[in-house]
N, CA, C and O atoms as a Tinker XYZ file with bonds, in Angstrom:
   364  protein
     1  N    132.521000   83.102000  110.415000    73     2
     2  CA   131.772000   84.195000  111.167000    64     1     3
     3  C    129.748000   83.501000  111.540000    63     2     4     5
     4  O    129.239000   82.486000  111.063000    81     3
     5  N    129.189000   84.374000  112.366000    73     3     6
     6  CA   127.777000   83.947000  113.161000    64     5     7
     7  C    127.138000   84.503000  112.161000    63     6     8     9
     8  O    127.480000   85.323000  111.309000    81     7
     9  N    125.562000   83.599000  112.518000    73     7    10
    10  CA   124.992000   83.594000  112.146000    64     9    11
    11  C    124.160000   85.046000  111.369000    63    10    12    13
    12  O    123.506000   85.151000  110.331000    81    11
    13  N    124.539000   85.979000  112.383000    73    11    14
    14  CA   123.868000   86.855000  112.603000    64    13    15
    15  C    124.334000   88.101000  111.891000    63    14    16    17
    16  O    123.749000   89.086000  111.440000    81    15
    17  N    126.047000   87.572000  111.969000    73    15    18
    18  CA   127.097000   88.473000  111.021000    64    17    19
    19  C    126.548000   88.212000  109.257000    63    18    20    21
    20  O    126.251000   89.137000  108.501000    81    19
    21  N    126.527000   87.178000  108.999000    73    19    22
    22  CA   125.712000   86.997000  107.529000    64    21    23
    23  C    124.807000   87.152000  107.015000    63    22    24    25
    24  O    124.536000   87.203000  105.815000    81    23
    25  N    123.930000   87.296000  108.372000    73    23    26
    26  CA   122.175000   88.025000  107.891000    64    25    27
    27  C    122.710000   89.640000  107.905000    63    26    28    29
    28  O    122.486000   90.043000  106.764000    81    27
    29  N    123.033000   90.224000  108.327000    73    27    30
    30  CA   123.439000   91.525000  108.272000    64    29    31
    31  C    124.184000   92.183000  106.820000    63    30    32    33
    32  O    124.045000   93.223000  106.177000    81    31
    33  N    125.228000   90.687000  106.685000    73    31    34
    34  CA   126.192000   91.329000  105.274000    64    33    35
    35  C    125.353000   90.877000  104.205000    63    34    36    37
    36  O    125.711000   91.273000  103.096000    81    35
    37  N    124.140000   90.016000  104.249000    73    35    38
    38  CA   123.374000   89.756000  103.348000    64    37    39
    39  C    122.195000   90.875000  102.626000    63    38    40    41
    40  O    121.777000   91.115000  101.493000    81    39
    41  N    121.982000   91.325000  103.889000    73    39    42
    42  CA   120.756000   92.489000  104.026000    64    41    43
    43  C    121.938000   93.596000  103.542000    63    42    44    45
    44  O    121.942000   93.575000  102.312000    81    43
    45  N    122.537000   94.166000  103.843000    73    43    46
    46  CA   124.018000   95.055000  103.270000    64    45    47
    47  C    124.013000   95.328000  101.335000    63    46    48    49
    48  O    123.846000   96.237000  100.522000    81    47
    49  N    124.361000   93.646000  101.390000    73    47    50
    50  CA   124.644000   93.311000   99.847000    64    49    51
    51  C    123.330000   93.366000   99.343000    63    50    52    53
    52  O    123.386000   93.900000   98.235000    81    51
    53  N    122.030000   93.026000   99.675000    73    51    54
    54  CA   120.870000   93.105000   98.748000    64    53    55
    55  C    120.205000   94.398000   98.914000    63    54    56    57
    56  O    119.195000   94.675000   98.266000    81    55
    57  N    120.839000   95.354000   99.925000    73    55    58
    58  CA   120.244000   96.805000   99.275000    64    57    59
    59  C    121.100000   97.518000   98.590000    63    58    60    61
    60  O    120.813000   98.407000   97.788000    81    59
    61  N    122.403000   97.064000   98.953000    73    59    62
    62  CA   123.340000   97.801000   97.634000    64    61    63
    63  C    122.978000   97.435000   96.207000    63    62    64    65
    64  O    122.820000   98.328000   95.374000    81    63
    65  N    122.823000   95.968000   95.849000    73    63    66
    66  CA   122.521000   96.035000   94.581000    64    65    67
    67  C    120.748000   96.402000   94.009000    63    66    68    69
    68  O    120.231000   96.538000   92.900000    81    67
    69  N    120.210000   96.463000   95.532000    73    67    70
    70  CA   118.838000   97.272000   94.821000    64    69    71
    71  C    119.345000   98.628000   94.840000    63    70    72    73
    72  O    119.220000   99.193000   93.753000    81    71
    73  N    119.672000   99.047000   95.400000    73    71    74
    74  CA   120.423000  100.670000   95.092000    64    73    75
    75  C    121.056000  100.859000   93.565000    63    74    76    77
    76  O    120.741000  101.745000   92.772000    81    75
    77  N    122.095000   99.731000   93.343000    73    75    78
    78  CA   122.492000   99.852000   92.017000    64    77    79
    79  C    121.787000   99.925000   91.190000    63    78    80    81
    80  O    121.961000  100.851000   90.398000    81    79
    81  N    120.811000   99.116000   91.006000    73    79    82
    82  CA   119.446000   98.330000   89.582000    64    81    83
    83  C    118.739000   99.873000   89.921000    63    82    84    85
    84  O    118.722000  100.648000   88.965000    81    83
    85  N    118.260000  100.276000   90.996000    73    83    86
    86  CA   117.328000  101.081000   90.536000    64    85    87
    87  C    118.071000  102.387000   90.123000    63    86    88    89
    88  O    117.515000  103.154000   89.337000    81    87
    89  N    119.416000  102.694000   90.667000    73    87    90
    90  CA   119.743000  104.055000   89.789000    64    89    91
    91  C    120.204000  103.922000   88.414000    63    90    92    93
    92  O    120.453000  104.827000   87.618000    81    91
    93  N    120.306000  102.250000   88.199000    73    91    94
    94  CA   120.670000  102.239000   86.539000    64    93    95
    95  C    119.143000  102.520000   85.860000    63    94    96    97
    96  O    118.911000  103.072000   84.784000    81    95
    97  N    118.553000  102.179000   86.453000    73    95    98
    98  CA   116.639000  102.139000   85.683000    64    97    99
    99  C    117.032000  103.649000   85.651000    63    98   100   101
   100  O    117.250000  104.079000   84.518000    81    99
   101  N    117.178000  104.635000   86.798000    73    99   102
   102  CA   116.828000  105.901000   86.715000    64   101   103
   103  C    117.465000  106.374000   85.422000    63   102   104   105
   104  O    116.940000  106.805000   84.396000    81   103
   105  N    118.743000  106.177000   85.747000    73   103   106
   106  CA   119.719000  106.378000   84.509000    64   105   107
   107  C    119.113000  106.372000   82.836000    63   106   108   109
   108  O    118.725000  107.076000   81.904000    81   107
   109  N    119.339000  105.198000   83.229000    73   107   110
   110  CA   118.563000  105.303000   81.638000    64   109   111
   111  C    117.027000  105.614000   81.244000    63   110   112   113
   112  O    116.604000  105.788000   80.101000    81   111
   113  N    116.275000  105.645000   82.468000    73   111   114
   114  CA   114.667000  106.666000   81.829000    64   113   115
   115  C    115.188000  107.855000   81.581000    63   114   116   117
   116  O    114.702000  108.574000   80.708000    81   115
   117  N    116.028000  108.148000   82.161000    73   115   118
   118  CA   116.135000  109.631000   82.199000    64   117   119
   119  C    116.976000  109.783000   80.762000    63   118   120   121
   120  O    116.979000  110.976000   80.459000    81   119
   121  N    117.622000  109.054000   79.871000    73   119   122
   122  CA   118.120000  109.224000   78.689000    64   121   123
   123  C    117.204000  109.127000   77.800000    63   122   124   125
   124  O    117.211000  109.730000   76.727000    81   123
   125  N    116.017000  108.058000   78.340000    73   123   126
   126  CA   114.666000  108.002000   76.894000    64   125   127
   127  C    114.439000  109.139000   77.295000    63   126   128   129
   128  O    114.631000  109.989000   76.425000    81   127
   129  N    114.008000  109.632000   78.546000    73   127   130
   130  CA   113.154000  111.330000   78.494000    64   129   131
   131  C    113.698000  112.384000   78.125000    63   130   132   133
   132  O    113.030000  113.415000   78.208000    81   131
   133  N    115.275000  112.458000   77.531000    73   131   134
   134  CA   115.999000  113.215000   77.296000    64   133   135
   135  C    115.745000  113.575000   75.564000    63   134   136   137
   136  O    116.049000  114.614000   74.977000    81   135
   137  N    114.995000  112.167000   74.928000    73   135   138
   138  CA   114.631000  112.544000   73.561000    64   137   139
   139  C    113.368000  112.393000   73.590000    63   138   140   141
   140  O    112.901000  112.584000   72.467000    81   139
   141  N    112.145000  111.992000   74.798000    73   139   142
   142  CA   111.014000  111.553000   74.476000    64   141   143
   143  C    110.261000  112.415000   75.579000    63   142   144   145
   144  O    109.223000  112.138000   76.181000    81   143
   145  N    110.879000  113.266000   75.652000    73   143   146
   146  CA   110.280000  114.371000   77.097000    64   145   147
   147  C    108.555000  114.526000   77.401000    63   146   148   149
   148  O    108.148000  114.520000   78.563000    81   147
   149  N    107.740000  114.643000   76.395000    73   147   150
   150  CA   106.908000  114.201000   76.818000    64   149   151
   151  C    105.806000  112.802000   77.115000    63   150   152   153
   152  O    104.617000  112.716000   77.422000    81   151
   153  N    107.056000  111.670000   76.804000    73   151   154
   154  CA   106.109000  110.299000   77.726000    64   153   155
   155  C    105.827000  110.286000   78.784000    63   154   156   157
   156  O    106.693000  110.425000   79.648000    81   155
   157  N    104.756000  110.145000   79.039000    73   155   158
   158  CA   104.014000  110.303000   80.650000    64   157   159
   159  C    104.072000  109.103000   81.408000    63   158   160   161
   160  O    103.811000  109.030000   82.609000    81   159
   161  N    104.458000  108.066000   80.598000    73   159   162
   162  CA   104.346000  106.813000   81.151000    64   161   163
   163  C    105.638000  106.510000   81.648000    63   162   164   165
   164  O    105.885000  105.765000   82.596000    81   163
   165  N    106.709000  107.338000   80.724000    73   163   166
   166  CA   108.289000  107.256000   81.347000    64   165   167
   167  C    108.558000  107.918000   82.331000    63   166   168   169
   168  O    109.201000  107.395000   83.241000    81   167
   169  N    108.113000  109.329000   82.414000    73   167   170
   170  CA   108.060000  110.269000   83.499000    64   169   171
   171  C    107.406000  109.876000   84.875000    63   170   172   173
   172  O    108.007000  110.148000   85.914000    81   171
   173  N    106.021000  109.155000   84.904000    73   171   174
   174  CA   105.873000  108.321000   86.050000    64   173   175
   175  C    106.675000  107.117000   86.573000    63   174   176   177
   176  O    106.532000  106.502000   87.630000    81   175
   177  N    107.283000  106.988000   85.882000    73   175   178
   178  CA   108.367000  105.495000   85.909000    64   177   179
   179  C    109.397000  106.173000   86.574000    63   178   180   181
   180  O    109.506000  105.807000   87.744000    81   179
   181  N    110.037000  106.872000   86.290000    73   179   182
   182  CA   110.992000  107.755000   86.411000    64   181   183
   183  C    110.678000  108.174000   88.071000    63   182   184   185
   184  O    111.165000  107.449000   88.939000    81   183
   185  N    110.116000  108.983000   88.338000    73   183   186
   186  CA   109.850000  109.388000   89.613000    64   185   187
   187  C    109.117000  108.333000   90.170000    63   186   188   189
   188  O    109.268000  108.728000   91.326000    81   187
   189  N    108.365000  107.191000   90.319000    73   187   190
   190  CA   108.446000  106.214000   90.906000    64   189   191
   191  C    109.741000  105.473000   91.702000    63   190   192   193
   192  O    110.090000  105.307000   92.871000    81   191
   193  N    110.131000  105.203000   90.647000    73   191   194
   194  CA   111.977000  104.636000   90.585000    64   193   195
   195  C    112.799000  105.734000   91.632000    63   194   196   197
   196  O    113.402000  105.187000   92.556000    81   195
   197  N    112.880000  107.389000   91.555000    73   195   198
   198  CA   113.528000  108.074000   92.181000    64   197   199
   199  C    112.939000  108.038000   93.864000    63   198   200   201
   200  O    113.649000  107.926000   94.863000    81   199
   201  N    111.664000  108.150000   93.829000    73   199   202
   202  CA   110.863000  107.931000   95.568000    64   201   203
   203  C    111.523000  107.165000   95.857000    63   202   204   205
   204  O    112.261000  107.478000   96.791000    81   203
   205  N    111.721000  105.504000   95.195000    73   203   206
   206  CA   111.836000  103.791000   95.829000    64   205   207
   207  C    113.153000  104.416000   96.175000    63   206   208   209
   208  O    113.532000  104.367000   97.345000    81   207
   209  N    113.985000  105.083000   95.125000    73   207   210
   210  CA   115.892000  104.815000   95.724000    64   209   211
   211  C    116.224000  105.887000   96.799000    63   210   212   213
   212  O    117.285000  105.915000   97.422000    81   211
   213  N    115.387000  106.604000   96.920000    73   211   214
   214  CA   114.998000  107.989000   97.723000    64   213   215
   215  C    114.963000  106.721000   99.527000    63   214   216   217
   216  O    115.488000  106.871000  100.630000    81   215
   217  N    114.428000  106.051000   99.171000    73   215   218
   218  CA   113.536000  104.926000  100.568000    64   217   219
   219  C    114.308000  104.191000  100.579000    63   218   220   221
   220  O    114.384000  103.836000  101.756000    81   219
   221  N    115.413000  103.361000   99.686000    73   219   222
   222  CA   116.341000  102.275000   99.934000    64   221   223
   223  C    117.058000  103.006000  100.487000    63   222   224   225
   224  O    117.087000  102.731000  101.687000    81   223
   225  N    117.847000  104.054000  100.159000    73   223   226
   226  CA   119.272000  104.932000  100.304000    64   225   227
   227  C    118.844000  104.973000  101.699000    63   226   228   229
   228  O    119.393000  104.230000  102.513000    81   227
   229  N    118.061000  105.645000  101.993000    73   227   230
   230  CA   117.885000  106.223000  103.652000    64   229   231
   231  C    117.841000  105.098000  104.353000    63   230   232   233
   232  O    118.435000  105.237000  105.422000    81   231
   233  N    117.283000  103.799000  104.166000    73   231   234
   234  CA   117.217000  102.646000  104.400000    64   233   235
   235  C    118.349000  102.535000  104.904000    63   234   236   237
   236  O    118.664000  102.785000  106.068000    81   235
   237  N    119.300000  101.988000  103.682000    73   235   238
   238  CA   120.547000  101.515000  103.473000    64   237   239
   239  C    121.793000  102.399000  104.576000    63   238   240   241
   240  O    122.728000  101.797000  105.104000    81   239
   241  N    121.561000  103.768000  104.734000    73   239   242
   242  CA   122.402000  104.972000  105.142000    64   241   243
   243  C    122.083000  105.424000  106.363000    63   242   244   245
   244  O    122.569000  106.457000  106.823000    81   243
   245  N    120.877000  104.367000  107.254000    73   243   246
   246  CA   120.407000  104.344000  108.206000    64   245   247
   247  C    120.837000  103.560000  109.344000    63   246   248   249
   248  O    120.805000  103.672000  110.570000    81   247
   249  N    121.421000  102.383000  108.136000    73   247   250
   250  CA   121.551000  101.146000  108.855000    64   249   251
   251  C    123.469000  100.780000  108.791000    63   250   252   253
   252  O    124.372000  100.428000  109.551000    81   251
   253  N    123.300000  101.068000  107.670000    73   251   254
   254  CA   125.027000  100.740000  107.511000    64   253   255
   255  C    125.793000  102.665000  107.236000    63   254   256   257
   256  O    127.011000  102.609000  107.065000    81   255
   257  N    125.405000  103.660000  107.208000    73   255   258
   258  CA   126.299000  104.251000  106.788000    64   257   259
   259  C    126.116000  104.898000  106.188000    63   258   260   261
   260  O    124.980000  104.679000  105.768000    81   259
   261  N    127.002000  106.750000  105.206000    73   259   262
   262  CA   126.577000  107.225000  104.260000    64   261   263
   263  C    127.138000  106.241000  102.751000    63   262   264   265
   264  O    128.217000  105.666000  102.604000    81   263
   265  N    126.445000  106.291000  102.180000    73   263   266
   266  CA   127.360000  105.980000  100.522000    64   265   267
   267  C    127.684000  107.044000   99.672000    63   266   268   269
   268  O    127.733000  106.730000   98.483000    81   267
   269  N    127.976000  108.488000  100.008000    73   267   270
   270  CA   128.895000  109.480000   99.725000    64   269   271
   271  C    128.873000  110.090000  100.706000    63   270   272   273
   272  O    128.449000  109.697000  101.793000    81   271
   273  N    129.387000  111.268000  100.414000    73   271   274
   274  CA   129.991000  112.448000  100.644000    64   273   275
   275  C    128.469000  113.249000  100.822000    63   274   276   277
   276  O    128.388000  114.200000  101.599000    81   275
   277  N    127.565000  112.894000  100.225000    73   275   278
   278  CA   126.305000  114.120000  100.090000    64   277   279
   279  C    125.339000  113.892000  101.213000    63   278   280   281
   280  O    124.437000  114.683000  101.488000    81   279
   281  N    125.609000  112.588000  101.952000    73   279   282
   282  CA   124.736000  111.965000  102.782000    64   281   283
   283  C    124.766000  112.781000  104.227000    63   282   284   285
   284  O    125.442000  112.283000  105.127000    81   283
   285  N    124.063000  114.000000  104.474000    73   283   286
   286  CA   124.170000  114.655000  105.814000    64   285   287
   287  C    124.199000  113.527000  106.900000    63   286   288   289
   288  O    123.386000  112.615000  107.045000    81   287
   289  N    125.467000  113.834000  107.721000    73   287   290
   290  CA   126.041000  112.569000  108.912000    64   289   291
   291  C    126.694000  113.598000  109.995000    63   290   292   293
   292  O    127.341000  114.547000  109.552000    81   291
   293  N    126.562000  113.460000  111.208000    73   291   294
   294  CA   127.242000  114.296000  111.917000    64   293   295
   295  C    128.518000  113.343000  112.569000    63   294   296   297
   296  O    128.958000  113.395000  113.718000    81   295
   297  N    128.978000  112.420000  111.393000    73   295   298
   298  CA   130.291000  111.162000  112.066000    64   297   299
   299  C    130.695000  110.463000  111.088000    63   298   300   301
   300  O    129.669000  109.829000  110.842000    81   299
   301  N    131.410000  110.142000  110.392000    73   299   302
   302  CA   131.973000  109.562000  108.960000    64   301   303
   303  C    132.038000  108.008000  109.625000    63   302   304   305
   304  O    132.997000  107.370000  110.059000    81   303
   305  N    130.665000  107.692000  109.519000    73   303   306
   306  CA   130.402000  106.224000  109.856000    64   305   307
   307  C    131.598000  104.958000  109.373000    63   306   308   309
   308  O    131.807000  103.978000  110.089000    81   307
   309  N    132.491000  105.249000  107.703000    73   307   310
   310  CA   132.918000  104.525000  106.917000    64   309   311
   311  C    134.080000  104.150000  107.826000    63   310   312   313
   312  O    134.707000  103.092000  107.769000    81   311
   313  N    134.278000  105.118000  108.641000    73   311   314
   314  CA   135.932000  105.027000  109.296000    64   313   315
   315  C    136.213000  103.964000  110.594000    63   314   316   317
   316  O    137.268000  103.703000  111.173000    81   315
   317  N    134.714000  103.418000  110.829000    73   315   318
   318  CA   134.327000  102.182000  112.121000    64   317   319
   319  C    134.757000  101.041000  110.983000    63   318   320   321
   320  O    135.693000  100.309000  111.307000    81   319
   321  N    134.240000  100.863000  109.873000    73   319   322
   322  CA   134.224000   99.719000  108.959000    64   321   323
   323  C    135.259000   99.531000  108.605000    63   322   324   325
   324  O    135.794000  100.640000  108.638000    81   323
   325  N    136.257000   98.521000  108.115000    73   323   326
   326  CA   137.302000   97.896000  107.950000    64   325   327
   327  C    136.824000   98.471000  106.534000    63   326   328   329
   328  O    135.761000   98.888000  106.076000    81   327
   329  N    138.458000   98.243000  105.947000    73   327   330
   330  CA   138.978000   99.236000  104.721000    64   329   331
   331  C    138.499000   97.768000  103.595000    63   330   332   333
   332  O    138.269000   96.662000  104.086000    81   331
   333  N    138.441000   97.957000  102.525000    73   331   334
   334  CA   138.305000   96.647000  101.625000    64   333   335
   335  C    139.348000   95.749000  101.805000    63   334   336   337
   336  O    139.163000   94.550000  101.594000    81   335
   337  N    140.709000   96.297000  102.267000    73   335   338
   338  CA   141.774000   95.867000  101.970000    64   337   339
   339  C    142.029000   94.686000  103.498000    63   338   340   341
   340  O    142.563000   93.656000  103.908000    81   339
   341  N    141.359000   95.581000  103.748000    73   339   342
   342  CA   141.518000   94.884000  105.497000    64   341   343
   343  C    140.443000   93.599000  105.742000    63   342   344   345
   344  O    140.476000   92.779000  106.659000    81   343
   345  N    139.525000   93.688000  104.676000    73   343   346
   346  CA   138.823000   92.388000  104.771000    64   345   347
   347  C    138.990000   90.845000  104.247000    63   346   348   349
   348  O    138.098000   90.035000  103.994000    81   347
   349  N    140.480000   90.683000  104.161000    73   347   350
   350  CA   140.905000   89.831000  103.668000    64   349   351
   351  C    140.333000   89.419000  102.709000    63   350   352   353
   352  O    139.747000   88.340000  102.799000    81   351
   353  N    140.325000   90.193000  101.425000    73   351   354
   354  CA   139.955000   89.479000  100.336000    64   353   355
   355  C    138.696000   89.993000  100.100000    63   354   356   357
   356  O    138.726000   90.910000   99.279000    81   355
   357  N    137.419000   89.683000  100.598000    73   355   358
   358  CA   136.422000   89.603000  100.619000    64   357   359
   359  C    135.831000   90.922000   99.946000    63   358   360   361
   360  O    135.113000   91.512000  100.753000    81   359
   361  N    135.901000   91.451000   98.930000    73   359   362
   362  CA   135.317000   92.867000   99.019000    64   361   363
   363  C    133.681000   93.035000   98.454000    63   362   364
   364  O    133.127000   94.134000   98.486000    81   363
């Protein structure tokens, strides 16, 4: 694999990890806010991370294709990529 492909895969993995972390944080804050709905600091953090998640998800999807069926697109880009079992064991 050439250096350019390694850089692209690294950026893809980095963005996915950041999306997963941000999603986890938002879910946890949402659960906290279910029992503490008047906590302004938690609400502010939730909104901040929700906006950040939207930005990084948009960045990921513009570079690598949709993460879910909910993404508006005019083409099913994941069909262009190898399926997980076609990657030679590298998931």
